Structures are given as structure tokens and as C-alpha cells.
C-alpha positions in Angstrom: 35.0 83.1 31.9 38.3 83.3 30.1 38.7 79.6 30.1 35.3 79.0 28.6 35.7 81.7 25.9 39.2 80.4 25.0 37.9 76.9 24.9 35.1 77.7 22.4 37.5 79.7 20.2 40.1 76.9 20.4 37.5 74.3 19.3 36.5 76.4 16.3 40.0 77.1 15.2 41.0 73.5 15.8 38.1 72.3 13.6 39.0 74.8 10.9 42.7 73.8 11.0 41.8 70.1 10.6 39.6 70.9 7.7 42.3 73.0 6.1 44.8 70.2 6.7 42.5 67.7 4.9 42.1 70.1 2.0 45.9 70.7 1.8 46.5 66.9 1.7 43.9 66.4 -1.0 45.3 69.1 -3.3 48.8 67.9 -2.7 48.0 64.3 -3.5 46.6 65.3 -6.9 49.9 66.8 -7.9 51.6 63.3 -7.4 51.9 61.0 -10.4 51.8 58.1 -7.9 48.5 59.2 -6.5 47.0 59.6 -10.0 47.8 55.9 -10.6 45.6 55.0 -7.6 41.9 55.4 -8.3 41.0 54.9 -4.6 43.3 57.8 -3.5 42.0 60.0 -6.3 38.5 59.3 -5.3 39.3 60.2 -1.7 40.8 63.5 -2.8 37.8 64.3 -5.0 35.4 63.6 -2.2 37.4 66.0 0.1 37.2 68.7 -2.5 33.5 68.1 -3.1 32.7 68.6 0.6 35.0 71.5 1.1 34.0 75.2 1.0 37.1 77.2 0.1 35.5 80.5 1.0 35.2 79.3 4.6 39.0 79.5 4.6 39.1 82.9 2.8 40.1 81.3 -0.5 38.7 82.8 -3.6 38.6 79.7 -5.8 36.3 77.0 -7.1 37.2 73.3 -7.1 34.7 72.3 -9.8 37.1 72.4 -12.7 39.7 70.4 -10.8 37.2 67.8 -9.8 36.0 67.3 -13.3 39.5 67.2 -14.7 40.5 64.5 -12.1 37.5 62.4 -13.2 38.3 62.8 -16.9 41.9 61.9 -16.2 40.9 58.7 -14.4 38.7 57.7 -17.2 41.5 58.2 -19.7 43.9 56.2 -17.6 41.4 53.3 -17.2 40.8 53.2 -20.9 44.5 53.0 -21.6 45.0 50.2 -19.0 42.2 48.1 -20.5 43.8 48.4 -24.0 47.4 47.9 -23.0 47.6 45.9 -19.8 47.3 42.3 -21.1 49.7 42.8 -24.0 52.3 44.6 -21.7 52.1 41.9 -19.0 52.6 39.1 -21.5 55.5 41.0 -23.1 57.1 41.7 -19.7 56.8 38.0 -18.7 58.5 36.9 -21.9 61.3 39.3 -21.4 61.7 37.8 -17.9 61.8 34.3 -19.2 58.3 33.5 -17.8 55.2 32.4 -19.6 51.9 34.3 -19.3 48.4 33.3 -20.4 45.1 35.0 -19.7 42.8 32.6 -17.9 39.7 34.8 -17.7 38.9 38.3 -18.8 36.1 39.1 -16.3 37.4 39.0 -13.7 40.8 39.4 -15.3 43.2 36.6 -14.2 46.5 35.5 -15.6 48.6 32.3 -15.2 52.3 33.0 -14.8 53.5 29.6 -13.4 53.7 28.8 -10.7 51.7 31.9 -9.8 48.3 33.3 -10.8 47.7 37.1 -10.9 44.2 38.6 -10.6 43.8 42.2 -11.8 41.2 44.9 -11.0 41.9 47.6 -13.6 39.1 49.8 -12.3 41.1 50.1 -9.0 44.5 49.6 -10.8 45.4 46.8 -8.4 46.8 43.3 -8.8 47.0 40.4 -6.4 49.5 37.6 -6.7 48.4 34.1 -5.7 50.0 30.7 -5.2 48.0 27.6 -4.4 44.9 29.8 -4.0 46.6 31.8 -1.3 47.1 35.5 -1.6 50.7 36.5 -1.5 50.9 40.2 -2.3 48.8 43.2 -3.4 50.4 45.8 -5.6 49.7 48.3 -8.3 48.6 46.8 -11.6 51.9 47.7 -13.4 53.4 44.8 -15.4 57.0 45.8 -14.5 56.2 45.7 -10.7 54.2 42.5 -11.1 57.1 40.7 -12.8 59.6 41.9 -10.3 57.5 40.7 -7.5 56.9 37.3 -9.2 60.6 36.8 -9.8 61.4 37.7 -6.2 58.7 35.4 -4.9 59.9 32.4 -7.0 63.4 33.0 -5.8 62.2 32.9 -2.2 60.2 29.7 -2.7 63.0 27.9 -4.5 65.6 29.0 -1.9 64.7 26.6 0.8 65.1 22.9 1.2 65.9 20.3 -1.4 63.1 17.7 -1.8 65.2 15.2 0.2 65.7 17.7 3.1 62.0 18.5 3.0 60.9 14.9 3.1 63.0 14.3 6.2 61.8 17.5 7.9 58.2 16.6 7.1 58.6 13.1 8.5 60.2 14.5 11.7 57.4 17.0 12.0 54.9 14.1 11.7 56.6 12.1 14.4 56.7 15.1 16.7 53.0 15.8 16.1 52.2 12.1 16.8 54.2 12.3 20.1 52.3 15.4 21.2 48.9 13.8 20.7 50.1 10.3 21.9 49.2 8.9 18.5 50.5 5.7 16.8 52.6 5.2 13.8 50.7 5.4 10.5 47.9 7.4 12.0 46.4 10.2 9.9 47.0 13.7 11.1 45.7 17.0 9.9 48.1 18.3 7.3 48.0 21.9 8.6 48.9 20.6 12.2 52.4 19.8 10.9 53.0 23.3 9.8 54.4 24.7 13.2 56.7 21.7 13.4 58.0 22.1 9.9 58.4 25.9 10.4 60.6 25.2 13.5 62.7 22.7 11.6 63.3 25.4 8.9 65.0 27.7 11.4 68.8 28.1 11.4 71.3 28.0 14.2 71.0 31.7 14.7 67.3 31.4 15.7 67.9 28.3 17.8 70.6 30.1 19.9 68.5 33.3 20.2 64.8 32.7 19.2 63.7 36.3 18.6 61.5 37.6 15.8 64.4 39.2 14.0 66.1 35.8 13.6 63.0 33.9 12.4 62.9 32.6 8.8 59.3 32.8 7.4 57.7 29.4 6.7 54.0 29.5 6.2 51.2 27.8 4.2 52.4 29.0 0.9 55.9 27.6 1.3 54.5 24.3 2.7 52.2 24.0 -0.4 55.1 24.8 -2.7 57.4 22.2 -1.1 54.8 19.5 -1.2 54.0 20.3 -4.8 57.7 20.1 -5.7 58.1 16.9 -3.7 55.4 15.2 -5.8 56.6 16.6 -9.1 60.1 15.2 -8.4 58.7 11.9 -7.4 60.2 12.1 -3.9 57.3 10.5 -2.0 59.4 7.5 -0.8 62.6 7.7 1.1 64.4 5.5 3.7 61.7 2.9 3.5 58.9 5.4 4.2 56.2 6.6 1.9 54.4 10.0 2.2 50.6 9.8 1.9 48.2 12.7 1.6 44.4 12.4 2.1 42.2 14.4 -0.2 39.7 16.9 1.2 36.2 16.2 -0.2 32.7 17.7 0.1 32.2 19.8 3.2 35.8 19.3 4.4 36.9 21.8 1.8 34.7 24.6 3.2 37.0 25.6 6.0 40.1 26.7 4.1 42.1 27.0 7.3 42.0 23.2 7.7 43.0 22.2 4.2 45.8 23.0 1.8 45.6 23.3 -2.0 48.5 21.5 -3.7 49.2 22.1 -7.3 49.8 19.0 -9.5 50.7 21.3 -12.5 50.0 24.9 -13.5 46.2 25.5 -13.1 45.6 22.0 -11.8 45.5 20.8 -8.2 43.5 19.6 -5.3 42.7 20.3 -1.6 44.3 17.9 0.9 43.3 17.4 4.5 45.4 14.7 6.1 48.9 13.2 6.1 50.5 10.0 7.2 53.6 7.9 6.6 53.7 4.2 5.8 55.9 1.5 4.4 56.8 1.7 0.7 54.5 -1.2 0.0 51.4 0.8 0.8 49.8 3.0 -1.8 49.1 6.7 -1.5 
């Protein structure tokens, strides 16, 4: 009898306490300037207030005024972003010695070589891309975007020289051929070389103790960047070998996991599917 009664009361109090905790979190979030810059978080808080009954907790208050004020505040912030964002991003890029150009206005997308930035001002979010691959999502604030772009460029440029990359790519090609018992000059899937290149990118620390904390990231974005730089610098021939890339056409471009987009120049590029090495006399 006692257990059953206590259990019912506990369930009711537990439910009320959880509801109160959600209400507490919603009200607290609306006092945060950071939350007010996140439309999604404000919407979540408003939804909690709209579905809460303060009198159920013994509170003599009404959330209507706060809900309406939060909605009006979000509209004002959105209007200001739409007026100021493009100008501020271009200005921030210039101050950071980068160029910025609006590519499309709906959806809003900017070219800040070698990256592109897509922006959703309704949600106050931005996404940084390189070679049509998403790199990072962050608040649509020009200062934060430029800081992230500068950091990303430093990471991409801080790897191999083109000569080192050519040699690593050729070694990766030979290793992949050996695994599949292929023959020299055979075309291989470009993305199949990625694990071999990533292993070659590791330092002695990882080789002596291959744990996650010692691993140096090397993924599709870095491979696309290194290949693009290799071609820009004309380093497609070395030691009597020539690098060849096979383009992806038609249906082969549908599965983006099997192809890699390589930029020829800002805003221009192509998907590639295969790779092989040949003598310098052969054409790409």
C-alpha cells in the first residue's frame, strides 16, 4: 500500500519537476545574448513557453508578453542581418586580405577563394565548403566566418609540398595496385587511394604508437586541395612518371562517395573518378 501510494506521488512530482526544469531552461536561455542569435534555440524556448501552464506550478504570471517580445526581437534581428550581412562579410574579407564575391542571393552564397560560404540568414547559420564538401557549420557572423576560413586555409596549406604529394600519391597508387594484384598503368578509383595517402601523411609519432590521439587528419577535402594545387603548379610529371585523372561523366557523378571534385580555379572544377600513372610521353 505504502509503496503504491509513494510510487504514484513520485511519478507526479517527477513529471512536474521535469516540466519545471524545461521551463527554467527556456526562460534562462532567453536571457542569453548567444541564444538570441540562434533562431532555432529561440523557437525551442518559445514553444516550451507556449505549452507551459505557469499556474500549474503556483506561478502567478503570463508568458504571452514574453513570447510576443521574443518573436518581435527575432524579426528585428533578421531584418538587420539581411541589410548588413553581405556588406560586413565583404568588408571583413578585405580586412583579412581575402576577396569575397556574392555568387547567388537566394540561396545566399559567397565565393571567398578557395572556399565558398552558404548562408541561411533565417536560421542565422553559415556553412563553409571546399570542393563541394562541407567543412564547418557556424553562426552567420562575418568575424567568426573569416576566422574559420583563415584557420582552414592554414591547415590545408600546412601539409606536403607538391613534390612530396606527388611522390606520396604515386606510392599510394603502387600500394593499391599491389593489394588488388593489378598491373602498372591500370586505372584505379581515385577515392581508393585515400586510405593509403592518409597513412603516408602520418608522422613518426603515429607510426611508433598508432593511436587516435597521434593521428593527423587527412580526408577528402585535403586530397582534393592537394590535387588542385598539384595541377595549378604544373606538377603532374616527376621522375619520368605522369599523373593522369579520369573524369566522371553522366551517371558516374551521381554517387558522390565514389568521385572527387577538383577545382581548376575559383568557382570552376570537375568531378574525377579514376587515377593512373604513365610515362611522360602519354597524355592526361
